[in-house]
C-alpha positions as CSV (number, residue, x, y, z in Angstrom):
1,M,0.4,3.6,38.9
2,H,3.8,2.0,39.8
3,V,6.2,2.5,36.9
4,S,8.3,-0.5,38.0
5,N,5.2,-2.8,37.7
6,V,4.5,-1.5,34.2
7,L,8.1,-1.9,33.1
8,H,8.4,-5.4,34.4
9,L,5.1,-6.5,33.0
10,G,6.0,-5.0,29.6
11,V,9.3,-6.9,29.6
12,K,7.3,-10.1,30.4
13,E,5.1,-9.4,27.4
14,L,8.1,-9.1,25.1
15,R,9.6,-12.3,26.4
16,S,6.3,-14.1,26.0
17,L,6.1,-12.8,22.4
18,M,9.6,-14.0,21.6
19,R,8.5,-17.6,22.5
20,D,5.7,-17.4,20.0
21,V,7.3,-18.5,16.8
22,V,4.3,-17.7,14.6
23,M,4.0,-14.2,15.8
24,V,7.7,-13.5,15.5
25,A,7.6,-14.8,11.9
26,L,4.6,-12.6,11.1
27,V,6.4,-9.5,12.4
28,I,9.6,-10.3,10.4
29,Y,7.7,-11.1,7.3
30,S,5.4,-8.0,7.5
31,F,8.3,-5.6,7.6
32,T,10.8,-7.3,5.3
33,I,9.5,-9.6,2.6
34,S,6.0,-8.1,2.5
35,V,7.4,-4.5,2.1
36,Y,9.8,-5.6,-0.7
37,T,7.2,-7.6,-2.7
38,S,4.6,-4.8,-2.4
39,A,7.1,-2.4,-3.8
40,T,8.5,-4.5,-6.6
41,A,5.3,-6.1,-7.8
42,R,3.9,-2.7,-8.9
43,P,0.4,-4.0,-9.9
44,E,-0.7,-0.6,-11.2
45,T,2.3,0.1,-13.3
46,L,2.9,-1.3,-16.8
47,N,6.0,-3.4,-16.6
48,K,7.3,-5.8,-19.3
49,A,3.9,-6.4,-20.9
50,P,4.0,-8.9,-23.8
51,I,2.9,-7.5,-27.1
52,A,2.7,-9.0,-30.6
53,I,2.4,-6.9,-33.8
54,I,0.9,-7.9,-37.1
55,D,2.6,-5.7,-39.6
56,E,0.7,-6.1,-42.9
57,D,1.8,-2.6,-44.2
58,R,5.5,-3.2,-44.1
59,S,6.1,0.5,-44.4
60,P,8.6,2.9,-42.9
61,L,5.8,4.2,-40.6
62,S,4.8,0.7,-39.4
63,A,8.5,0.0,-38.7
64,R,8.7,3.1,-36.6
65,I,5.7,2.0,-34.6
66,V,7.2,-1.5,-34.1
67,D,10.5,0.0,-32.8
68,A,8.7,2.3,-30.4
69,F,7.8,-0.6,-28.1
70,Y,10.6,-1.5,-25.8
71,P,11.3,-2.3,-22.1
72,P,10.6,-1.6,-19.3
73,Y,6.9,-0.9,-20.2
74,F,6.8,-3.6,-23.0
75,L,8.7,-6.7,-23.9
76,P,10.3,-6.5,-27.4
77,P,7.4,-7.0,-29.8
78,K,6.8,-10.4,-31.5
79,L,6.2,-10.0,-35.2
80,I,3.5,-12.5,-36.1
81,N,0.9,-13.1,-38.8
82,Q,-2.9,-12.9,-38.6
83,A,-3.4,-16.6,-38.3
84,D,-1.2,-16.8,-35.1
85,A,-2.8,-13.8,-33.3
86,D,-5.9,-15.6,-31.8
87,A,-4.0,-18.7,-30.9
88,R,-1.2,-16.8,-29.0
89,M,-3.8,-14.8,-27.1
90,D,-5.8,-17.9,-26.2
91,A,-2.6,-19.4,-24.9
92,G,-1.9,-16.3,-22.7
93,L,1.3,-15.5,-24.6
94,D,0.3,-11.9,-25.4
95,T,-1.5,-9.3,-23.5
96,F,-1.7,-7.0,-26.6
97,A,-1.9,-7.8,-30.3
98,L,-1.6,-4.8,-32.6
99,D,-2.7,-5.2,-36.2
100,I,-1.4,-2.5,-38.6
101,P,-3.4,-3.0,-41.9
102,L,-2.1,-2.9,-45.5
103,G,-2.1,0.7,-46.8
104,F,-1.8,2.3,-43.4
105,Q,1.0,4.8,-44.3
106,R,-0.6,5.4,-47.8
107,D,-3.9,6.4,-46.3
108,L,-2.4,8.8,-43.7
109,L,-0.3,10.6,-46.3
110,A,-3.4,10.9,-48.5
111,G,-5.3,12.5,-45.7
112,R,-7.7,9.6,-45.3
113,N,-8.7,8.0,-42.0
114,A,-6.5,5.1,-41.1
115,V,-7.4,2.5,-38.5
116,V,-5.3,0.1,-36.5
117,Q,-6.8,-2.7,-34.4
118,L,-5.7,-3.5,-30.9
119,N,-6.7,-6.8,-29.4
120,V,-6.3,-6.9,-25.6
121,D,-6.4,-9.7,-23.1
122,A,-8.7,-8.1,-20.5
123,T,-8.2,-10.8,-17.9
124,R,-4.9,-9.1,-17.1
125,M,-6.9,-6.2,-15.8
126,S,-4.2,-3.7,-14.6
127,Q,-2.0,-4.2,-17.7
128,A,-5.0,-4.1,-20.1
129,F,-6.3,-0.8,-18.7
130,T,-3.0,1.0,-18.4
131,G,-1.4,-0.5,-21.5
132,S,-4.2,0.5,-23.9
133,G,-3.5,4.1,-23.1
134,Y,0.2,3.7,-23.4
135,I,-0.2,2.1,-26.9
136,Q,-2.5,4.8,-28.1
137,S,-0.1,7.5,-27.0
138,I,2.9,5.8,-28.6
139,I,1.1,5.3,-31.9
140,N,-0.1,8.9,-32.0
141,G,3.3,10.2,-31.2
142,E,5.0,8.2,-33.9
143,V,2.4,9.1,-36.5
144,N,2.6,12.8,-35.7
145,T,6.4,12.7,-35.8
146,F,6.3,10.9,-39.2
147,L,3.8,13.3,-40.7
148,Q,5.8,16.4,-39.8
149,G,8.3,15.4,-42.5
150,Y,5.6,15.4,-45.2
151,R,3.2,18.2,-44.3
152,A,3.2,21.4,-42.4
153,K,1.3,21.4,-39.1
154,D,0.1,24.3,-37.0
155,R,1.6,24.4,-33.5
156,P,-1.0,23.5,-30.9
157,A,-2.6,26.5,-29.1
158,V,-1.7,25.0,-25.7
159,D,1.4,23.1,-24.9
160,L,1.0,21.1,-21.7
161,V,4.2,20.7,-19.7
162,L,4.0,17.9,-17.1
163,R,6.0,18.3,-13.9
164,A,5.6,15.4,-11.4
165,R,6.4,16.5,-7.9
166,F,7.6,14.3,-5.0
167,N,7.9,11.3,-7.4
168,P,9.3,12.6,-10.7
169,E,9.8,9.1,-12.1
170,L,6.2,8.2,-11.4
171,N,7.7,5.1,-9.8
172,Q,5.2,2.8,-8.1
173,T,8.0,1.3,-5.9
174,W,8.2,4.6,-4.0
175,F,4.5,4.5,-3.2
176,G,4.1,0.7,-2.6
177,A,6.9,0.3,-0.1
178,V,5.9,3.1,2.3
179,M,2.2,2.3,2.1
180,Q,3.0,-1.3,3.1
181,I,4.9,-0.2,6.1
182,I,1.9,2.0,7.1
183,N,-0.5,-0.8,6.7
184,S,1.7,-3.2,8.6
185,V,2.0,-0.8,11.5
186,T,-1.8,-0.8,11.9
187,M,-2.2,-4.5,11.4
188,L,0.6,-5.7,13.7
189,S,-0.2,-3.3,16.5
190,I,-3.8,-4.5,16.7
191,I,-2.9,-8.2,16.3
192,L,-0.1,-8.3,18.8
193,T,-1.9,-6.6,21.7
194,G,-5.1,-8.5,21.2
195,A,-3.2,-11.8,20.9
196,A,-1.2,-11.0,24.0
197,L,-4.4,-10.6,26.0
198,I,-5.9,-13.8,24.6
199,R,-2.6,-15.6,25.2
200,E,-3.0,-14.8,29.0
201,R,-6.4,-16.5,29.0
202,E,-5.3,-19.6,26.9
203,H,-2.1,-20.1,29.0
204,G,-3.9,-19.6,32.3
205,T,-1.7,-16.8,33.5
206,V,-4.5,-14.4,34.2
207,E,-4.9,-15.9,37.7
208,H,-1.3,-15.1,38.4
209,L,-1.8,-11.4,37.4
210,L,-5.0,-11.1,39.5
211,V,-3.2,-12.2,42.7
212,M,-0.3,-9.9,42.1
213,P,-0.2,-6.3,43.5
214,V,-0.9,-4.8,40.1
215,T,-4.0,-3.0,38.8
216,P,-5.8,-3.5,35.5
217,F,-4.5,-0.1,34.4
218,E,-0.9,-1.3,34.9
219,I,-1.6,-4.5,33.1
220,M,-3.1,-2.8,30.1
221,V,-0.5,-0.1,29.9
222,S,2.3,-2.7,30.0
223,K,0.8,-4.6,27.0
224,I,0.4,-1.3,25.1
225,W,3.9,0.0,25.6
226,A,5.6,-3.3,24.9
227,M,3.8,-4.0,21.7
228,A,3.9,-0.4,20.5
229,A,7.7,-0.2,21.2
230,L,8.2,-3.4,19.2
231,V,6.2,-2.3,16.2
232,L,7.8,1.2,16.3
233,G,11.3,-0.3,16.3
234,V,10.7,-2.8,13.4
235,S,8.9,-0.1,11.3
236,L,11.8,2.3,11.6
237,F,14.2,-0.6,10.8
238,S,12.1,-1.5,7.7
239,L,12.0,2.2,6.6
240,L,15.8,2.6,6.9
241,V,17.1,-0.8,5.8
242,I,14.4,-2.1,3.3
243,V,12.9,1.1,1.9
244,R,15.8,3.5,1.9
245,G,18.6,1.0,1.7
246,L,17.5,-2.0,-0.4
247,L,14.9,-0.3,-2.5
248,A,16.7,3.1,-2.7
249,V,13.5,5.0,-2.1
250,P,14.2,8.6,-1.0
251,I,12.7,9.7,2.3
252,E,12.1,13.5,2.2
253,G,10.9,14.3,5.7
254,S,12.0,14.0,9.3
255,L,12.2,10.5,10.7
256,P,12.0,11.6,14.3
257,L,8.7,13.5,13.5
258,F,7.4,10.4,11.7
259,A,8.4,8.3,14.7
260,V,6.4,10.6,17.0
261,G,3.4,10.4,14.7
262,T,3.7,6.6,14.6
263,A,3.9,6.4,18.4
264,L,0.6,8.4,18.7
265,H,-1.0,6.1,16.1
266,L,0.2,3.0,18.0
267,F,-1.3,4.4,21.2
268,A,-4.7,4.3,19.5
269,T,-4.4,1.0,17.6
270,T,-2.9,-0.9,20.5
271,S,-5.8,0.3,22.7
272,L,-8.2,-1.0,20.0
273,G,-6.4,-4.3,20.0
274,I,-7.0,-4.6,23.8
275,F,-10.7,-3.9,23.2
276,L,-10.9,-6.6,20.6
277,G,-9.0,-9.0,22.8
278,T,-11.6,-8.5,25.6
279,I,-14.4,-9.4,23.1
280,A,-12.9,-12.5,21.6
281,R,-12.7,-15.7,23.6
282,S,-10.2,-17.5,21.5
283,M,-7.7,-16.8,18.7
284,P,-10.1,-18.0,15.9
285,Q,-12.7,-15.5,17.2
286,F,-10.1,-12.8,17.3
287,G,-9.1,-13.6,13.7
288,L,-12.7,-13.2,12.5
289,L,-13.0,-9.9,14.4
290,M,-9.8,-8.7,12.7
291,M,-11.3,-9.4,9.3
292,L,-14.3,-7.3,10.1
293,V,-12.3,-4.4,11.6
294,L,-9.0,-4.4,9.7
295,L,-10.2,-4.6,6.1
296,P,-12.4,-1.5,6.3
297,L,-9.7,0.4,8.2
298,Q,-7.1,-0.4,5.5
299,V,-9.3,0.0,2.4
300,L,-11.0,3.2,3.5
301,S,-8.1,5.0,5.2
302,G,-6.7,6.5,2.0
303,S,-3.7,4.2,1.7
304,A,-5.1,2.3,-1.3
305,T,-7.2,5.0,-3.0
306,P,-7.6,8.7,-2.4
307,R,-10.2,9.6,0.2
308,E,-11.6,12.3,-2.1
309,S,-12.8,9.5,-4.4
310,M,-15.0,8.0,-1.7
311,P,-18.5,9.1,-0.8
312,E,-18.7,12.0,1.6
313,F,-20.4,10.0,4.2
314,V,-17.6,7.4,4.3
315,Q,-15.0,10.2,4.4
316,F,-16.8,11.7,7.5
317,I,-17.1,8.3,9.3
318,M,-13.4,7.4,8.7
319,L,-12.3,10.6,10.5
320,A,-12.9,8.5,13.6
321,A,-10.4,5.9,12.5
322,P,-6.8,6.5,13.7
323,N,-5.1,5.2,10.6
324,T,-6.9,7.7,8.4
325,H,-4.9,10.5,10.1
326,F,-1.8,8.3,10.2
327,V,-1.9,7.8,6.5
328,I,-2.3,11.6,5.9
329,L,0.7,12.5,8.2
330,A,2.9,9.7,7.0
331,Q,2.5,10.6,3.3
332,A,3.0,14.3,4.1
333,I,6.2,13.7,6.1
334,L,7.8,10.9,4.1
335,Y,6.8,12.0,0.6
336,R,6.5,15.7,0.7
337,G,8.9,16.6,3.6
338,A,6.2,18.3,5.7
339,G,7.0,19.6,9.1
340,L,4.9,19.9,12.3
341,A,3.3,23.1,11.0
342,V,1.6,21.0,8.4
343,V,0.7,17.8,10.2
344,W,-0.2,19.1,13.7
345,P,-4.0,18.6,13.0
346,Q,-3.3,14.9,12.5
347,F,-1.2,14.7,15.7
348,I,-4.1,16.3,17.7
349,S,-6.6,14.0,16.1
350,L,-4.5,10.9,17.0
351,I,-4.2,12.1,20.6
352,L,-7.9,12.6,21.0
353,I,-8.8,9.3,19.2
354,G,-6.2,7.4,21.2
355,S,-7.3,8.8,24.5
356,A,-11.0,7.9,23.8
357,L,-10.0,4.4,22.7
358,F,-7.8,3.9,25.7
359,S,-10.5,5.0,28.2
360,F,-13.1,2.9,26.5
361,S,-10.8,-0.2,26.4
362,L,-9.7,0.3,30.0
363,A,-13.3,0.3,31.2
364,R,-14.0,-2.8,29.2
365,F,-10.8,-4.5,30.4
366,R,-11.7,-3.8,34.1
367,K,-15.1,-5.2,33.6
368,T,-14.0,-8.5,31.9
369,I,-10.6,-9.2,33.6
370,G,-12.3,-11.1,36.4
371,T,-14.2,-13.4,34.0
372,M,-11.0,-14.1,32.0
373,A,-9.6,-16.1,34.8
């Protein structure tokens, strides 16, 4: 291999990419706007949920419950009557409508069972599921506090003290921003290398490469290093400027160690992109292949849901996917401040998976490069 050939071909790939306005826009969007929106949307976190309260009791206890709902989890409650409850929910104005019946405080003080009704708009799935638990916890807390002033209560046998590590505020922004960068690294590395190969075919420049004194190995390595370097650079930029700077998300671990892990991951995913580029004959075909390959990689890697909640067979199969190990090491380094002594198994796995994908893709590339002309 001639290093100068690989270097010049890689620079040629970067120049070609810079002339592709759509690809440049995709790269910029994926590591800026997409990261910011994924962090601030917080779909799994209750945020400013609209709630209405029907206070038929008009008691000190019901007033305490009304005052207990406030931002950022809920909007200030709207006090309505029974006749307006269904109409407001039908119009989508309220996600929750809490009905405190007449005699609620009297029944509690008398030791009788007291019931409140909570109407939920379940079409707002994430808020409905999370908010119901919040509301129940708030009501129970206010009732228990109120009753302590009227009757003696035994202390509970067990007092649970919660300590949230690595994200003490339980802030969804911290999780969403970093996970979006991880997903964008996988997506862009596959798309850019596959598209670079298809671009050669569509622009008719494969013939030029075949008559040059370069080998298929040099052509493939040049595409891999160029696209991997670009994705690595913009991912570190996004991590420093968007995540740490704009969103003020703390980064606990070593950025150089994360960069090394990202480079190993890019070695594997760019090789996969070359393989997919040799299969697809056009960009539309490549897009369909990306849907079949990228969605399982993203969903089953552990970036969206914990791997432990998946079937054991799926967990075993996904050990062959590079982004499974990348998600593990990225979360360990960036969230928990892990060092090489913790993440070295993932580094070894990425080296082995990357080498296997590179060898397989190179064999496929050598076989098909003649037919691409």
